[in-house]
C-alpha positions in Angstrom: 15.0 -35.4 50.5 15.3 -38.9 51.7 18.4 -41.4 52.3 17.4 -43.7 49.2 17.7 -40.5 46.8 21.1 -39.4 48.3 22.3 -43.2 47.8 21.0 -43.0 44.1 22.8 -39.6 43.6 26.1 -40.5 45.3 26.1 -43.8 42.8 26.1 -41.6 40.1 29.7 -40.5 41.0 31.5 -43.3 39.2 34.2 -42.0 37.5 37.6 -41.1 39.2 37.6 -38.3 37.0 34.4 -36.8 38.6 35.0 -33.2 39.3 34.4 -31.4 42.7 31.4 -29.7 41.0 29.5 -32.8 40.4 30.5 -34.1 43.8 29.1 -31.1 45.5 25.9 -31.3 43.3 25.2 -35.0 43.4 26.5 -35.5 47.0 27.2 -32.8 49.5 24.3 -30.6 48.7 21.8 -33.6 49.3 23.6 -34.6 52.2 23.6 -31.0 53.8 19.9 -31.5 53.5 19.6 -34.7 55.2 21.7 -33.1 58.1 19.4 -30.2 58.4 20.6 -27.4 56.5 18.3 -25.9 54.1 18.9 -23.9 51.1 19.3 -20.6 53.0 21.6 -22.3 55.4 24.6 -22.7 53.1 26.9 -20.8 50.8 29.5 -21.7 48.2 33.0 -20.3 47.9 32.8 -18.9 51.7 35.7 -16.7 52.6 36.9 -17.8 56.1 39.2 -15.2 56.5 42.4 -17.1 55.5 41.2 -18.8 52.4 38.1 -20.0 50.4 36.0 -22.9 51.9 34.0 -24.9 49.2 30.9 -24.8 51.3 29.9 -23.3 54.6 26.6 -24.1 56.3 24.8 -23.1 59.6 21.8 -24.3 61.3 18.9 -22.5 61.2 17.6 -20.5 64.0 14.8 -18.2 64.9 17.1 -15.7 66.9 19.2 -14.6 63.7 18.9 -13.9 60.0 19.2 -16.7 57.5 23.2 -17.6 56.7 22.9 -16.6 53.3 22.1 -13.3 54.2 24.1 -12.7 57.3 27.1 -14.7 55.8 29.0 -15.2 58.9 29.7 -17.5 61.8 29.0 -20.7 59.9 28.6 -24.0 62.0 30.3 -26.3 59.5 32.6 -26.1 56.8 33.0 -28.3 53.7 36.4 -29.3 51.7 35.7 -31.1 48.5 38.4 -33.1 46.9 38.6 -34.7 43.5 39.1 -38.4 43.8 41.9 -38.1 41.0 43.5 -35.8 38.4 45.6 -35.8 35.1 48.9 -36.4 35.7 51.1 -33.1 34.7 54.0 -35.1 33.1 51.6 -37.4 31.3 48.3 -35.7 30.5 46.9 -39.1 29.5 47.4 -40.9 32.9 45.2 -40.3 36.0 46.6 -39.8 39.2 44.8 -41.1 42.3 44.2 -38.5 45.0 43.4 -41.0 47.9 41.9 -39.9 51.1 42.5 -42.9 52.9 43.5 -42.9 56.5 47.5 -41.7 56.6 47.7 -40.8 53.0 49.7 -37.8 51.9 46.7 -36.6 50.2 44.5 -37.0 53.5 47.3 -35.0 55.4 47.3 -32.1 53.3 43.6 -31.9 53.2 43.4 -31.7 57.2 46.3 -29.1 57.5 44.3 -27.1 54.7 40.9 -27.3 56.9 42.9 -26.4 59.9 43.9 -23.3 58.0 40.8 -22.4 56.8 39.2 -22.7 60.2 41.6 -20.4 61.7 40.1 -17.6 59.9 38.5 -14.7 61.5 35.0 -15.6 60.2 35.3 -19.1 61.6 35.4 -18.2 65.2 32.7 -19.7 65.9 32.9 -22.7 63.7 32.8 -26.1 65.4 32.9 -28.8 62.4 34.8 -29.2 59.4 34.0 -32.0 56.7 36.3 -33.3 54.1 35.2 -35.5 51.3 36.4 -36.7 47.8 32.9 -39.0 47.5 35.4 -41.9 48.2 36.1 -41.1 51.8 34.5 -38.9 54.1 35.4 -37.8 57.9 34.0 -35.1 60.2 36.5 -33.0 62.5 35.7 -31.0 65.5 37.4 -27.7 66.6 38.1 -26.7 70.1 40.0 -23.2 70.1 42.9 -23.8 68.1 42.6 -27.6 67.9 41.4 -29.7 65.4 40.8 -33.6 65.8 38.5 -36.4 64.3 35.2 -36.5 65.5 34.3 -39.5 63.4 36.5 -42.4 61.6 37.4 -41.9 58.2 34.6 -43.6 56.5 34.9 -45.2 53.5 31.7 -44.8 51.4 29.5 -47.7 50.5 26.1 -47.7 49.1 25.2 -50.1 51.9 26.7 -47.8 54.7 25.4 -44.1 53.6 22.6 -44.7 56.0 24.8 -45.5 58.8 27.1 -42.7 58.0 24.4 -40.3 57.9 23.1 -41.3 61.4 26.9 -40.7 62.8 27.1 -37.3 61.5 23.9 -36.0 62.3 24.5 -37.5 66.1 27.9 -35.7 66.2 26.4 -32.3 64.9 23.6 -32.5 67.1 25.4 -33.5 70.6 29.1 -32.4 70.4 31.2 -33.3 72.9 32.2 -30.9 75.3 35.5 -32.0 76.2 38.7 -32.0 74.5 41.0 -35.2 76.1 44.8 -34.2 76.3 47.1 -37.1 77.5 50.6 -35.3 78.6 53.2 -38.1 77.7 56.7 -38.8 76.7 58.4 -42.2 76.6 61.3 -40.4 78.5 60.8 -39.9 82.4 62.0 -36.6 84.4 60.5 -34.4 81.5 57.8 -32.5 83.8 54.9 -34.7 82.6 52.9 -34.4 86.1 54.3 -30.7 86.6 52.6 -29.9 83.1 49.6 -31.6 83.9 48.9 -29.9 87.0 49.9 -26.4 86.0 48.1 -26.7 82.7 44.9 -27.7 84.5 45.0 -25.0 86.9 45.8 -22.2 84.2 42.8 -23.6 82.2 40.5 -23.2 85.4 41.8 -19.5 85.7 40.6 -19.0 82.5 37.0 -20.2 83.5 37.4 -23.8 81.8 36.0 -26.8 83.4 38.9 -29.2 83.9 39.1 -32.8 85.1 42.9 -34.5 85.9 43.0 -38.2 85.8 46.1 -39.8 87.7 46.6 -42.9 85.2 50.1 -43.5 87.0 50.3 -46.3 89.8 52.8 -44.1 91.5 50.4 -41.6 92.1 52.9 -38.6 92.1 50.0 -36.2 90.9 47.4 -37.4 93.6 50.1 -36.9 96.2 50.9 -33.6 95.0 47.5 -32.4 95.3 46.8 -34.6 98.7 44.3 -36.5 97.2 43.8 -40.1 98.2 41.2 -42.3 95.8 37.4 -42.8 97.0 36.0 -46.2 97.4 35.1 -46.3 93.7 38.7 -46.1 92.0 39.7 -45.7 88.3 41.3 -49.2 88.7 38.0 -50.7 89.8 36.3 -48.9 86.8 38.5 -50.1 84.3 38.2 -53.6 85.7 34.4 -53.3 85.9 32.9 -50.8 83.3 29.1 -50.9 85.1 31.0 -48.8 88.0 30.1 -45.0 87.7 33.1 -43.2 87.1 31.5 -40.2 88.3 31.9 -41.9 91.8 35.9 -41.7 91.5 36.0 -38.0 90.9 37.4 -35.8 94.0 37.4 -31.9 94.2 40.6 -29.7 94.4 40.1 -26.6 96.3 42.5 -23.9 97.4 42.2 -21.9 100.4 42.5 -18.6 99.4 42.7 -15.1 101.2 40.2 -12.4 100.3 40.9 -9.4 102.2 40.5 -10.3 106.0 38.6 -13.5 105.3 40.0 -17.0 104.3 37.5 -18.9 101.7 37.7 -22.4 99.7 37.9 -21.8 95.9 37.5 -24.9 93.7 40.1 -25.2 90.9 39.5 -28.4 89.2 38.4 -32.3 89.7 40.6 -35.0 89.9 40.4 -39.0 89.6 43.2 -39.9 91.9 45.4 -42.9 91.1 45.0 -45.9 93.2 47.7 -48.8 94.2 45.3 -51.2 92.3 46.2 -49.8 89.1 49.6 -51.6 89.2 47.2 -55.0 89.3 45.4 -53.6 86.2 48.7 -53.1 84.4 50.0 -56.8 85.2 46.5 -58.6 84.3 46.7 -56.7 81.0 50.4 -57.6 80.4 49.6 -61.5 81.5 45.9 -61.8 80.1 45.7 -59.2 77.4 42.6 -57.9 79.3 41.0 -55.5 79.8 41.7 -53.8 76.3 43.2 -50.3 75.4 40.1 -49.2 74.4 38.4 -49.5 78.1 40.0 -46.4 79.7 38.3 -44.3 76.6 34.8 -46.2 77.4 35.3 -45.3 81.0 35.8 -41.9 80.7 33.0 -41.2 78.2 30.3 -40.1 80.6 32.6 -37.3 81.7 33.1 -35.9 78.2 30.0 -33.8 78.6 30.9 -32.3 82.0 34.1 -30.7 81.3 36.0 -28.1 78.9 39.0 -30.3 79.1 40.3 -33.8 80.6 44.1 -34.2 81.0 45.8 -37.5 81.5 49.0 -38.2 83.4 50.3 -41.5 82.7 53.8 -43.6 83.4 56.6 -43.0 80.9 56.7 -47.1 80.0 55.1 -47.9 76.7 52.5 -50.3 78.4 49.2 -51.0 79.0 48.2 -47.7 81.1 50.0 -45.3 78.6 48.6 -46.9 75.7 44.9 -46.8 77.1 45.8 -42.9 78.0 46.7 -42.4 74.3 44.1 -44.4 72.6 41.7 -42.0 75.0 42.9 -39.0 73.9 42.2 -36.3 71.2 45.6 -34.7 71.4 48.8 -35.6 72.9 50.9 -32.8 74.2 55.0 -33.8 74.5 57.2 -32.3 77.1 60.8 -32.5 76.5 64.1 -31.1 78.0 66.3 -29.4 75.6 69.0 -30.3 77.6 68.5 -33.9 77.5 68.9 -34.7 73.8 67.5 -38.4 74.8 64.0 -36.7 75.7 64.2 -35.2 72.1 65.1 -38.6 70.3 61.9 -40.1 72.5 59.7 -37.3 71.4 60.2 -38.6 68.0 59.7 -42.3 68.8 56.6 -41.2 70.5 55.1 -39.8 67.4 56.5 -41.8 64.4 56.0 -45.1 66.3 53.4 -45.1 69.1 51.1 -42.4 68.2 51.2 -42.9 64.3 52.4 -46.4 63.7 50.4 -48.0 66.6 47.6 -46.0 68.2 46.1 -44.2 64.9 46.4 -47.6 63.3 44.3 -49.3 66.0 41.7 -46.1 66.5 41.0 -45.9 62.4 39.9 -42.3 62.8 43.5 -40.5 62.7 43.3 -39.6 66.4 45.0 -38.7 68.6 47.1 -35.9 67.2 50.2 -34.9 68.4 50.8 -31.4 69.3 54.7 -29.6 68.9 56.9 -30.6 71.6 57.8 -27.8 74.2 60.8 -27.3 76.1 60.3 -27.8 79.7 61.8 -26.7 82.8 65.7 -26.3 82.1 67.8 -23.2 81.8 67.6 -21.7 78.4 70.9 -20.8 77.6 72.2 -19.7 74.3 74.4 -22.9 73.9 72.0 -25.5 75.1 69.8 -24.3 72.9 71.9 -24.3 69.8 72.8 -28.1 71.1 69.3 -28.8 70.9 68.3 -27.5 67.4 71.3 -29.4 65.9 70.1 -32.5 67.6 66.6 -31.7 66.2 67.9 -31.0 62.7 69.7 -34.6 63.0 66.1 -36.3 63.9 64.5 -34.2 61.3 66.7 -35.7 58.5 65.4 -39.3 59.7 61.9 -38.1 60.1 61.2 -35.3 57.9 57.4 -35.7 58.5 58.0 -34.8 61.9 59.0 -31.4 61.3 55.5 -29.4 62.1 55.8 -31.4 65.6 59.2 -29.9 66.5 59.4 -26.7 64.3 55.6 -25.7 63.7 56.8 -22.3 61.8 59.7 -24.0 59.8 57.7 -22.6 56.7 58.7 -19.3 58.0 62.1 -20.0 58.5 61.6 -20.4 62.3 63.3 -23.1 64.2 62.0 -21.8 67.6 60.5 -24.2 70.3 58.2 -22.9 72.9 59.7 -23.3 76.3 58.6 -22.8 80.1 62.2 -21.6 81.7 63.2 -23.5 84.9 62.3 -21.6 87.8 63.0 -23.1 91.6 59.1 -22.0 92.4 57.8 -24.5 90.3 59.3 -27.4 91.9 58.9 -26.2 95.3 55.1 -25.8 94.6 55.1 -29.7 94.5 55.7 -29.4 98.3 53.5 -26.8 98.9 50.6 -28.9 97.5 49.7 -25.7 95.5 50.1 -25.3 91.7 53.1 -23.1 90.8 50.7 -20.7 88.7 49.1 -19.5 92.0 52.6 -19.0 93.6 54.1 -17.1 90.9 52.8 -14.6 88.5 55.7 -15.2 86.2 55.1 -19.1 86.1 51.3 -18.2 85.2 52.5 -16.2 82.4 54.4 -19.5 81.1 51.4 -21.6 81.1 49.3 -19.1 79.6 51.7 -18.9 76.6 51.5 -22.8 76.4 47.8 -22.4 76.4 47.5 -19.7 73.7 49.9 -21.1 71.3 48.3 -24.8 71.7 44.8 -24.8 72.9 42.9 -21.4 72.9 42.8 -17.8 72.9 43.0 -15.9 76.1 41.2 -12.9 77.1 
């Protein structure tokens, strides 16, 4: 199979009324061949454990049986969608089912893909692909997270070669790190505290973690008593030829083991530098550097870590926009006792992520995670008031329901909460993440990790 034959067969899919079986035969199977999957490496109608995927495929390996014999642990699942269907109300009319970026049909297709990837037979599956032969997009799974690995390609004859090359590059060289921006437009909701303790909790689970302090105030850096190196984040943003690896510092803790005290590496940090304020002012006045720069600067680090956590200022200016643009997902802390933080969370998702950054990125990223309540007394009365406020928000922004009440389809309006504990705030002054000071705090953040990021042993 060569690329010209794939292009020729794809061009035969001309009608909007083309069924999924035709797309499978004329496009998907030839595409999978070009991507390195042989006839024995693919299965049609694969049971993931939560539903049936149209196709599952696994790269051949000398160390295990052919996939069509073993029938488990695919590397990739494929969801095929017809580009149109007959109207239920008027059978003589055709209804277009667009997979264009931001369309309702694309949103439903991604939700279905996430559901399929959550199945027990897909625990080792990294990739999901969605296409209707008009558009095509590849997604990467990391733990519970599923986010775009490529732009949402519009398929055209003159673009097939480049799209296949991009897909092949992603599948052969997956990015190791998931980049998470911790953000709310409202200050005082514990973004820095969350970044430090989330990073420490992931490190306890043997994940390689990098924290990046994108805030000129440098609260994260001060909390960990880390000063910037000669090469700083600010200098790398201004001059991308500088090695970002030179800006990385190690955060270690002195731990007692019996009668001995030893130093243990926890995670790496890129501390903030005062020059970040100059970068911010320059971007506001001159429009340079672009908000794409931080993503480009961090790219060499994505194969060194499992998670990169970005702590950024609350203001919606260059540094925060850059951090969201550089991220795969956005984690949004709120306080249920501060109703403005809930309204700000809705504004962040609706206007900043969906309305601005996703439009600019063209791949549907970053994806917002459900909000969580952070560091306030969880009394019944406070929860009742917060629930009523969220209900009002969702009357105006119904499409945000999964990001406030992720289990609403089960009539569950619970929101994950990290209770207020004095040990969490005191830990900042002790220069030690709170999860190392109190097992209860570690348990709270482990709940956060298990709910949003990955299962823990």
